[in-house]
N, C-alpha and C positions, 0 to 999 in steps of 0.2 A: 832420304836415300834408299831407293828400291835395289836390293842386291841380287840380281838375274842374270844368269848367263843366257844370252841371246845367240851364241855363236851357231854358225851353220857352216857347211862345207859343200863347195862346188869341185867336186873331184879333188886336187891336192889343195885348191885354194880355201882357206878359211877367211870367214868375214865376222865381223864383229857381232854383227845383226844381220838379219834376211832383207833389209829395207833398201833400196835403190832408187834413184831418179830413173827415169827412162828418157832416151835419148831425144833431144830436142825440146826438153821442158824445163830444164834448169841451166840452160847455157853451155860455154866454152870450158868454163873453169871456175873462177870465183866471183862471178857478178853477184852472186846472190849474197856474200860473205856479209853483209850488215842485217840480214835476219836469216840466215840458215848456215848453220855450223857444219860442213861438208865431212869433217873429219867424226861425227857422231854417227852417221850411216854405214850401212855395209858398204856402200860402193856408190859413186858419182858415175853414170854414163854422160860422157861429154857429148853435144849434139854432133849428129853425122855430117863427117866431113868426107870431101872428096879429095882426089888428087889435085883437083883443079880449083879453082876460085867459082862460086857459082852465085847468080845472083836471085834465084827462084822463082817463084810464080808471081804474076801481078796481084795488087792488091783489090780488094781487101781480101786477106788469107786466112782470118779467123772468124766463126761466127757461132755465138752461143745460140744453143737449141732450148726448147723447154726442159730437156734432160740431154745434159752433155754438151758436147761441141761438135761443130764440123771444121776442118782445117784444109787449105790448100797452101801450106807455106812452100812446099816444093824445095825442101833442103838447100836453101841459102847457106853459104858459109864462105870463110877466106882461104879455104884450101890448107892440105895437111902441113907444109912446110911453114906457111904463115902462122899456123895453130901452134907448132913447135916453137918459133920464135917468139913468139907474143903471149902465149896463155900457157904453154907448158910449164915454162918454168916458176910459175907462180903456184899453178896446181900441184908440182911436184913437191914443193916447200910446204904445202898447207898442212900437212898431215893426213891427208884425206887417202882413202883408197878409191882409185878411178879405173875406169875403161874406156875405150875410145870406139865410137861407131864410126862405120867408114861405108859410103856407098860409090858406085860408080856407073858408067854407061855401059861400059864393056868389061869384059874378065880381066883384060889389062890393067884398066883402070883399078881395079880391088888388088890386083897384084901388086902394083907401083904404090899404092898407098900403104898397103902392108909392109911391103919392104922399107919404105921410108919410115915409118911409123916403130918398125922392127929395130931400127938403127937409132933413132931419135927419141924414143920415149921407153926407155927400157923399164921404167917403173910402173906403168900401165899394167893393171891387173889380167885385162884379158881385151881381146879386139874383138867387136861386135861386127858381124857382116850383116849389114841390113840389106837384104836382097829383096823386101819387102812393102816398099814405100809405094802408097797408092798415088802419090803426087809428082810424077816425074814426066819426061816425054814419052816413056813407054807405054802410058794409059793403062789398060789391063792386061800388059804383056809383061808381067813382072817375072824376073830371073825366079822368084821364089814358086812360080808357078810349074816350073819345069824340073824335074830331078836331074836330068841330064846338065843343063846349065848349072846348077846349084853345085853339083859334082866337080864341075870343071871350075868354078870359083874356089871352093875348098879346098881341092888338090892342089891348084897353083899357089895358091895363099900358104898352104900347109908348108911347102917347100922354101918360104920365104922367112918364118918368123919360128920361135919357141914358144912366144905368148900362146895360151890358151884361146882357141878360136869358138865363137859363138854364134850360131847363124839365127838370125831373126825371122821367123814365118810368118805366112800370110793366111788370114783366115779366108780370104777371098778366093779360095780355090778347094775343089774335094781330093785334090793331092796331097793333103799337108802330111800324112804318114809315108806315103812314096817320097816326098821332098825331105821330110826328115831324116828317114832311113840312108838317103842319098849322100845327105850331109855328114852323116854320121860313118859312112863306110868310106868318105872321102877324106875324113881326118878331123873332122868339128868334135869338138871337148864338150861342147853343151847346146843347147837350144835355147830359144827366147821364144814365148809364144803369149800374146800374139801382138801383130801390128795391127793399124786401124782398120775399119770395114769401108768398103766402097759407101759413099753415101751422098745424099742431094737433098737441099732444101730451097725451097723458091720463095720468091717474095714478088706479088704481081706478075708472076709467071716466067721470072727470071732468076737464074742463081743468085743467092745471096754472097756467093764467093767471086773472086776476080776471073776464076776460069768455068767456061760454063759447063763442064762436066760433071762438077761438084769436087769433093774431096774425100777425105777419110774421115770417118765417123768414131769418136771416143767418148768415154764416161760411163756411167753407170749401167746403159741400156746393153753395153756389149760385155757385161762381166759375165751373165751365163753362159755365152759363147765363147769366152776365153776359159770358164772353167771347164766346159767340155773338151775343148781341145787339148789341153794340159792333161786332163785325166785320161784321155786317150791315149796320148803321147807317154804317159807313164807307165799306162798298162802294157803298150807295145816295147818301150825301152826301159826296164825297170832301174837300171844302173845308172843310166845318162844324166847328169845335171841339167836341169830345165830351172828356167826363170820365168814367173808367171807375170803376165802384164795385160790389164783390161780392166776397168772401171774399178779401180782399188782406190778407196778413199776413205775407209772406216778401219778400226781394228778388227773386226769381225769380217770383212773383205779380205784382210790378209791373212787372217786364220784359215779363211775358208779355202783360198789360193793354196796355201800350203798342205792342207788336208787333202785338196784334189790332187796332189803329187809334185807340186814346185818344190824346189830347194830353197829359192828366193823370190822376192817380187820385186817389180819395179814400179814407180809411180808415176802416172803423167798427168792427165786431165786436171788432177786434184791441185797440181803445182800452180796453174793458173789461178784457179780460186784462191790460194793460199799458198806463197813461197814456200812456208816453215811448215807446210803438212808433213813431208816425208819424215823429217826431224821429230814432229809432236808423234806421228805414228810408233816411232821406236819408243818413245816414253808411256805411251798409251799399252805397247805390248808388254812392257817391262811389267806395268801395273796389272795386266789381266793375267799373266803367267803367274805373278806373286800371289793374287787374289784367289789363284785357284790351289795355292798351298805348294807351286812346283818351283824350283831354284833354277831350272834351265828350260829354256825352249824346247829341247828334246823331249825332255820327260812328260811337257805339257801336251806336246802334240802325238805322243805314244798314247794318250788316253783316247784318240779319235782312230786308232788303227782298226780296220775292219767295218768303220762305216760305209756305207755306199757311197760311193762317188758319185756327183762332183763335189761332195763335201757337206751334205746333209745340213743345210741353212738351218732348219729349226734347232739343231742340238747345239750351233754355235753361237747364236745370239743371246 
């Protein structure tokens, strides 16, 4: 048994390790219980919920690519109240640390979802405001592309809960830093970067997905983009908690994201390849830190202070 302290802090929230699932990749609660022990993770992020039930986009919704994946799932879900009744009790009693991702079509949708969760899910570690999904009716007119819109969502939601609020940012805009600043000034406790990238894949001239405009690209090919954005965010916001997401599937990609400036990471597409991947990464990180003669993740990461960001891939492999 490897005895290593992998603990990290997101503001006042301490996690036993930096490995989380990304919203939409590991279900609403304990669906993966037969293969994945959520209590071993830093946190499980519940698939994005709206205040209303939603059917999502037409099939096919997922398409494996030569590298990575394209999806147009479109945020189907049972709605917050049904989730509270059917899934929350199991998750709350599982021993897992968890967060809840929410989305909406309007600011009021976010506010009502936040209010309902604040009252019904006191054990949630934080609420993730998903303002950046590329697979909604909004098309490319996302809240996450507009600092004023994000400020409005965060400020209104901040009034409804004492839960920490994390804003999930979009890579599909040149205003990432402006949006992040607006979110922080409006009361966000932290940032999540990044969501999927606008993408398209064709077969015989037609989209491989059920929506003609394509979907969100994820996997290894967006890792460098995620590193760049996380690195920029850390440079501009030295003390704000940041959760890094994008193309993370190996222990070296975890470490690379942490040295880019993330406090923790979320695992997404890799969960579709192997539902056990998040838990395996916890074990692999323990071994990696121990093999370097360190008894904690923080002491291990201290060795990389001063490396040129986004992480010096050569030094980490």
